[in-house]
C-alpha positions in Angstrom: 13.3 23.4 9.5 16.8 22.9 10.7 17.7 18.9 10.4 18.6 18.8 14.3 19.8 15.1 13.7 22.9 16.1 12.0 24.7 18.5 15.0 26.8 16.7 17.5 25.6 18.1 20.0 21.9 15.6 20.3 23.8 12.8 19.6 25.6 13.7 22.6 22.3 14.1 24.7 21.3 10.1 24.3 17.7 9.7 24.9 14.9 11.5 26.6 12.5 13.9 25.1 14.8 16.4 22.8 16.2 13.6 21.2 12.8 12.5 20.2 11.3 15.4 19.3 14.3 15.7 17.2 14.2 12.8 15.5 10.0 13.1 14.7 11.0 16.9 13.4 8.6 18.6 15.7 12.2 20.5 17.8 12.3 24.1 16.8 15.2 26.2 17.7 13.4 28.2 20.4 14.1 32.0 19.2 11.8 33.4 16.7 15.0 36.4 16.5 18.8 36.8 16.8 19.4 40.2 18.7 21.7 39.2 21.4 23.7 36.6 23.3 21.5 37.5 26.3 19.0 35.5 26.1 20.8 32.3 24.6 21.8 29.4 27.0 24.8 27.1 26.6 22.2 24.3 24.7 21.2 27.2 21.9 24.8 28.1 21.7 26.0 25.0 20.9 24.0 23.9 17.9 24.3 26.9 16.5 28.3 25.4 16.9 27.6 23.0 16.1 25.5 23.3 12.5 28.0 25.9 11.6 30.5 23.6 12.0 28.9 21.9 8.9 28.9 24.5 6.9 33.1 25.1 7.4 33.2 21.9 5.8 30.7 23.5 3.0 31.9 26.2 2.3 35.7 24.9 1.9 34.2 22.5 -0.8 33.8 23.7 -4.9 30.3 23.9 -4.2 29.1 25.3 -2.0 25.3 25.8 -2.2 23.1 24.4 -0.2 20.1 25.9 -1.5 17.6 24.6 1.6 16.5 28.9 1.4 15.1 29.1 -1.8 12.3 30.6 -2.3 13.3 32.8 0.8 14.0 36.7 0.8 16.5 37.9 2.8 16.8 42.6 3.0 19.8 43.5 4.8 19.1 46.8 6.4 22.6 48.5 7.4 22.6 51.8 8.6 26.6 51.8 9.4 29.0 51.0 7.2 30.1 47.3 6.8 31.9 45.5 4.1 33.3 42.0 6.8 29.7 41.7 8.6 27.3 42.9 5.2 29.5 40.7 2.9 29.5 37.8 5.4 25.7 37.6 5.3 25.2 38.3 1.7 27.3 35.1 0.9 25.5 33.2 4.1 21.8 33.9 2.4 23.4 33.7 -1.4 24.9 30.2 -1.1 21.9 29.1 1.2 19.6 30.4 -2.1 18.0 32.8 -1.0 17.5 36.9 -2.7 19.4 39.0 -1.4 18.5 42.3 -1.0 20.9 45.1 0.2 19.3 47.6 1.4 21.5 51.5 0.5 20.2 53.7 3.8 21.9 56.5 2.7 19.2 56.8 -0.7 16.7 56.5 0.7 13.2 57.4 2.7 14.6 57.3 6.0 17.7 59.9 5.0 14.4 61.8 4.4 13.2 62.2 8.0 11.3 58.5 7.9 12.0 57.2 10.7 12.8 53.6 12.1 8.8 52.7 12.8 7.7 54.3 9.5 10.6 51.6 7.7 9.8 48.6 10.3 6.5 48.7 9.3 6.9 49.0 5.5 9.9 47.2 4.7 7.0 44.2 7.0 4.7 45.1 3.9 6.9 43.6 1.6 6.8 40.9 3.4 10.8 39.3 4.0 11.6 36.4 6.0 15.2 37.5 7.1 15.3 41.5 8.2 19.3 41.4 8.8 20.0 44.7 10.5 23.0 47.0 11.8 22.7 50.3 13.1 24.2 52.6 15.8 21.9 53.5 18.3 21.7 50.6 20.8 17.9 48.6 21.0 16.7 49.8 17.7 17.1 46.6 16.0 14.8 45.5 19.1 12.2 47.8 18.7 12.1 47.1 14.2 11.6 43.6 16.0 8.6 44.2 17.9 7.3 46.3 14.8 7.8 43.2 12.0 6.7 39.6 11.5 9.5 37.8 10.1 12.7 37.0 12.3 15.0 39.2 12.6 18.8 39.2 13.2 20.9 41.8 14.8 24.2 42.3 13.0 25.2 44.9 15.5 23.1 48.2 17.5 25.3 50.9 18.8 27.6 49.5 21.4 25.0 47.3 22.7 26.0 43.6 21.5 27.2 42.6 18.1 25.5 38.4 19.4 27.2 36.6 15.7 30.4 38.4 15.9 31.0 36.6 19.6 29.8 32.9 17.7 31.7 33.6 14.7 34.7 33.8 17.4 34.0 31.4 19.6 33.5 29.3 17.2 37.0 29.7 15.8 37.7 29.6 19.7 36.3 26.3 19.1 37.9 25.3 16.8 41.4 26.3 17.7 41.1 24.7 21.0 38.9 22.3 21.1 36.0 24.1 24.0 35.0 26.9 25.0 35.2 26.1 28.8 38.1 26.3 31.0 40.0 28.5 28.4 41.1 32.5 29.4 40.0 34.5 27.1 41.4 38.4 27.9 39.6 41.2 26.5 41.6 44.1 25.3 41.8 47.8 24.2 38.0 50.3 23.7 36.1 47.5 26.1 34.1 50.6 26.9 32.4 51.1 22.7 32.6 48.0 21.8 29.3 45.6 21.1 32.2 42.5 20.7 33.1 43.3 24.3 30.0 42.4 25.4 28.4 39.6 23.4 31.7 37.9 23.8 31.1 38.4 27.4 28.4 36.9 28.0 28.7 34.3 25.9 32.1 33.4 27.1 30.4 33.2 31.0 27.8 30.9 29.5 29.9 28.9 27.9 32.7 28.3 31.0 35.2 30.7 30.0 37.7 32.9 32.0 37.2 36.2 31.3 39.2 39.4 31.7 39.4 42.6 30.5 41.9 44.9 29.8 41.9 49.4 29.2 42.8 52.6 30.0 40.7 53.8 32.6 38.9 55.7 30.1 37.9 53.0 27.5 36.5 51.1 30.4 32.6 50.4 31.3 31.1 51.6 34.5 31.5 48.4 37.3 33.0 46.8 35.4 33.3 44.0 37.9 29.0 43.1 37.0 30.8 41.7 33.7 31.7 38.4 34.8 35.2 39.3 34.0 38.5 40.2 35.6 39.2 43.7 35.6 42.5 44.8 34.5 44.5 48.2 34.2 48.2 46.5 32.7 47.9 44.7 29.5 50.4 41.7 31.9 48.0 41.4 34.4 45.4 40.7 31.6 47.5 38.5 29.7 48.8 36.3 32.4 49.0 33.0 31.0 46.0 33.6 28.9 44.9 31.8 26.2 43.5 33.7 23.8 44.0 37.5 23.4 41.0 39.5 21.7 41.8 42.6 21.1 39.5 45.6 20.3 39.5 48.3 17.8 39.6 51.5 18.9 35.5 52.7 18.0 37.0 56.7 17.3 33.3 57.6 15.8 31.8 56.2 19.1 34.3 58.9 21.1 33.0 62.5 22.5 36.6 63.9 23.5 40.1 62.7 23.9 40.3 59.6 25.9 43.9 58.2 25.0 46.8 60.9 24.9 47.6 59.7 21.2 48.4 56.6 19.5 51.3 55.9 20.1 51.2 56.2 24.0 48.3 53.9 23.1 50.3 51.2 21.5 52.7 51.5 23.8 50.5 50.5 27.3 47.0 48.1 25.3 48.9 47.9 21.6 49.7 44.2 21.4 52.5 42.9 21.3 55.6 40.4 21.6 56.5 41.7 25.0 53.0 41.6 26.6 51.9 38.3 24.6 54.8 36.9 26.5 52.5 36.8 29.3 50.4 34.1 27.8 50.7 30.7 27.1 53.4 29.7 24.9 50.2 28.8 22.2 47.9 31.8 23.5 45.6 33.0 20.0 45.5 36.3 18.8 41.9 38.1 17.6 40.2 40.5 16.7 37.0 41.5 14.4 38.6 44.0 12.6 38.8 46.2 10.6 42.8 46.9 12.7 44.3 49.7 13.4 47.8 48.3 13.0 50.5 49.8 15.2 47.6 51.0 17.6 45.5 48.0 19.0 48.1 45.6 17.5 51.2 44.9 15.5 52.0 44.4 12.1 54.1 41.0 12.9 51.6 39.6 15.2 48.6 40.6 12.8 50.1 38.4 9.9 51.4 35.3 12.4 50.5 32.9 11.6 51.5 30.2 13.7 49.4 33.2 16.5 47.2 35.1 14.0 43.0 33.6 14.1 42.2 36.5 12.4 41.4 35.6 8.8 39.8 32.4 10.2 37.6 34.5 12.4 36.2 35.4 9.1 35.6 32.5 7.3 34.4 31.2 10.9 31.8 34.2 10.1 30.0 33.0 7.1 28.9 29.7 8.4 27.6 30.9 11.4 25.6 33.5 10.0 24.8 30.4 7.3 24.1 28.9 10.9 21.3 31.3 12.5 19.7 31.7 9.3 19.2 28.0 9.0 17.7 27.7 12.2 15.4 31.3 12.4 13.9 29.4 8.6 10.2 28.5 10.1 
């Protein structure tokens, strides 16, 4: 169980029922799984970020081990390729003492015609404690979670959600800016196909930020005004007075057709360069979930600008956030 007494948000609450529950060790994170940002409250998100903060310091120490998950088993089940997310979850589990198994879907029974439900039931029979799932179909992770007894963590399902990415983005923002509420965050690029955009819009709105989204009309979702964000079709409008500029990768693997005329024209209108960045605040930070298509979504000079880019900070925060999620879901 998580040691909630060390979380800053618990100390800020003062008296009342929740602190007494925490101090007695009976209060638990109120979710069995982490399938998306949508079910989380602002307090849930704050709890995850506060706990992740403690892991950032631990991960920067010489001894990074914190074996509170010793004896637990974590299965990483990735139906899509991923370097950053899978490695991050693997590091998180191993640093916490869990037995981590990376399943190669390309050589598994799934490739031989086994259904997702069959896979879920087979894995459930092995009695893991956590299953981390990335799947190309939206909703697949929710289906799997209904068939297993352990905690399920969504590592990205289709164009639906990527909750731990939004959480690590939030942790990066909070550590750099001190708070999330009141900030303007511009999310620019392939909004239509981006699960990162969806999870971030949900989280940022819950935490009191102002969100603007910008994309070509062909890469803007239907009814974007219902997303709780300002909708822009010019980078200059979206970036005006922005505190954070979050660029998105073009999801070519989810496209069936030509959504942009050419990479060169896309960069000219929607790629981030210093001219466009000048419309944001002078201390605006630049983010990108990776992998980066340099010269298409973002200029190389900006991506490598240590004064403005926090892309590598996002990678570092990813391990800490995933450690916090594993701890909170441990039962």
